[in-house]
C-alpha positions as CSV (number, residue, x, y, z in Angstrom):
1,X,-161.1,-75.9,-108.1
2,X,-159.0,-77.3,-105.3
3,X,-157.3,-80.6,-105.4
4,X,-156.3,-82.2,-102.2
5,X,-153.6,-84.9,-102.6
6,X,-151.9,-87.3,-100.2
7,X,-149.8,-90.4,-100.2
8,X,-148.3,-92.6,-97.6
9,X,-144.6,-93.5,-97.7
10,X,-145.3,-95.1,-101.1
11,X,-145.6,-92.7,-103.9
12,X,-143.8,-89.6,-102.5
13,X,-141.9,-89.0,-105.8
14,X,-145.0,-89.6,-107.9
15,X,-147.0,-87.2,-105.8
16,X,-144.4,-84.5,-106.4
17,X,-144.6,-85.1,-110.2
18,X,-148.4,-85.0,-110.1
19,X,-148.4,-81.8,-108.1
20,X,-146.0,-80.1,-110.6
21,X,-148.2,-81.2,-113.5
22,X,-151.4,-79.7,-112.0
23,X,-150.2,-76.7,-110.1
24,X,-150.7,-74.3,-113.1
25,X,-154.4,-75.3,-113.5
26,X,-155.6,-75.9,-110.0
27,X,-155.1,-74.9,-106.4
28,X,-153.2,-77.9,-104.9
29,X,-153.2,-78.8,-101.2
30,X,-150.6,-81.4,-100.2
31,X,-151.9,-83.2,-97.1
32,X,-148.8,-85.4,-96.8
33,X,-145.9,-83.0,-96.8
34,X,-143.9,-85.3,-94.5
35,X,-143.7,-89.0,-95.0
36,X,-141.9,-91.7,-93.0
37,X,-141.4,-95.4,-93.5
38,X,-143.7,-96.1,-90.6
39,X,-146.6,-93.8,-91.6
40,X,-150.1,-95.2,-92.0
41,X,-152.3,-94.7,-95.0
42,X,-155.6,-94.3,-93.0
43,X,-154.3,-91.1,-91.4
44,X,-153.8,-89.5,-94.8
45,X,-156.9,-90.9,-96.4
46,X,-159.2,-89.7,-93.5
47,X,-157.6,-86.2,-93.5
48,X,-158.1,-85.8,-97.2
49,X,-161.7,-87.1,-97.0
50,X,-162.6,-84.8,-94.2
51,X,-161.1,-81.8,-96.1
52,X,-163.1,-82.8,-99.2
53,X,-166.3,-83.2,-97.2
54,X,-165.9,-79.8,-95.5
55,X,-164.8,-77.8,-98.6
56,X,-167.0,-77.1,-101.6
57,X,-165.5,-77.4,-105.1
58,X,-162.7,-79.7,-103.9
59,X,-161.7,-83.1,-105.1
60,X,-159.2,-85.6,-103.6
61,X,-156.4,-87.7,-104.9
62,X,-154.9,-90.5,-102.8
63,X,-151.9,-92.7,-103.6
64,X,-150.6,-95.7,-101.8
65,X,-149.2,-99.2,-102.6
66,X,-152.4,-100.3,-104.3
67,X,-154.9,-97.5,-103.7
68,X,-157.2,-100.0,-102.1
69,X,-156.5,-99.2,-98.4
70,X,-156.7,-95.5,-99.0
71,X,-160.1,-96.0,-100.7
72,X,-161.4,-98.1,-97.9
73,X,-160.3,-95.6,-95.3
74,X,-161.6,-92.5,-97.2
75,X,-165.0,-94.2,-97.6
76,X,-165.5,-94.3,-93.9
77,X,-166.0,-90.6,-93.9
78,X,-169.6,-89.5,-94.3
79,X,-170.5,-88.0,-97.7
80,X,-167.3,-89.3,-99.3
81,X,-167.5,-91.4,-102.5
82,X,-163.9,-92.5,-103.1
83,X,-163.3,-94.7,-106.1
84,X,-160.3,-97.0,-106.5
85,X,-159.2,-96.2,-110.1
86,X,-156.9,-98.3,-112.3
87,X,-157.4,-96.7,-115.7
88,X,-158.7,-93.8,-117.7
89,X,-162.2,-95.2,-118.2
90,X,-162.6,-95.9,-114.5
91,X,-161.5,-92.3,-113.7
92,X,-164.1,-90.8,-116.0
93,X,-166.9,-93.1,-114.9
94,X,-166.2,-92.6,-111.2
95,X,-167.2,-88.9,-111.8
96,X,-169.8,-89.4,-114.5
97,X,-171.8,-92.2,-112.9
98,X,-170.9,-92.1,-109.2
99,X,-170.1,-88.5,-108.7
100,X,-167.0,-89.6,-106.8
101,X,-165.2,-86.8,-105.0
102,X,-162.0,-88.7,-104.4
103,X,-160.0,-91.2,-106.4
104,X,-157.4,-93.6,-104.9
105,X,-154.7,-95.2,-107.1
106,X,-151.6,-97.3,-106.9
107,X,-148.4,-95.3,-107.1
108,X,-147.0,-98.2,-109.1
109,X,-148.9,-97.2,-112.2
110,X,-147.1,-95.4,-115.0
111,X,-146.8,-91.7,-113.9
112,X,-148.2,-90.5,-117.2
113,X,-151.2,-92.8,-116.8
114,X,-151.7,-91.5,-113.2
115,X,-151.7,-87.9,-114.4
116,X,-154.0,-88.7,-117.3
117,X,-156.5,-90.4,-114.9
118,X,-156.4,-87.5,-112.5
119,X,-156.9,-84.9,-115.2
120,X,-159.8,-87.0,-116.6
121,X,-161.3,-87.4,-113.2
122,X,-161.1,-83.6,-112.4
123,X,-162.5,-82.5,-115.8
124,X,-165.3,-85.0,-116.1
125,X,-168.7,-83.8,-114.8
126,X,-171.4,-85.9,-113.1
127,X,-173.9,-87.1,-115.7
128,X,-176.8,-86.0,-113.3
129,X,-179.1,-88.6,-114.8
130,X,-182.0,-89.9,-112.7
131,X,-180.6,-93.5,-112.5
132,X,-177.3,-92.2,-111.1
133,X,-178.9,-89.8,-108.7
134,X,-181.2,-92.6,-107.5
135,X,-178.3,-94.9,-106.8
136,X,-176.2,-92.3,-105.1
137,X,-179.2,-91.4,-102.9
138,X,-179.6,-95.0,-101.9
139,X,-176.0,-95.0,-100.6
140,X,-176.5,-91.7,-98.8
141,X,-179.7,-92.9,-97.2
142,X,-177.9,-96.1,-95.9
143,X,-175.1,-93.9,-94.7
144,X,-177.5,-91.9,-92.5
145,X,-178.5,-95.0,-90.5
């Protein structure tokens, strides 16, 4: 499993801690190796989303001030289901019910909570129930228009 991670100028230190906590279990790709005070979150979010879309068995992690902007930007990329996640339950449900392939979070959250959410997101499988498949398919069909 590959995990692609990026942050804008907010969350650089948190990203480093997250990478160090995951590096022994997963292949980690850092898509924001250089950050500047004037960088823009859409650039990182779109790069991660395109990478996730184009590479099987890959999930994405995005950090910014709130996680909201990153989520909005990532969801503009076809076939991406990026969930803004604030807690452990949301991280699990994003995968279980929505088959999310990226999560976006605020770097301001407690670092241990961020790591717990990421690990739960990565380890949770899609429920693959008819109701969830039906709902995701409706989104995909709309996206094709």
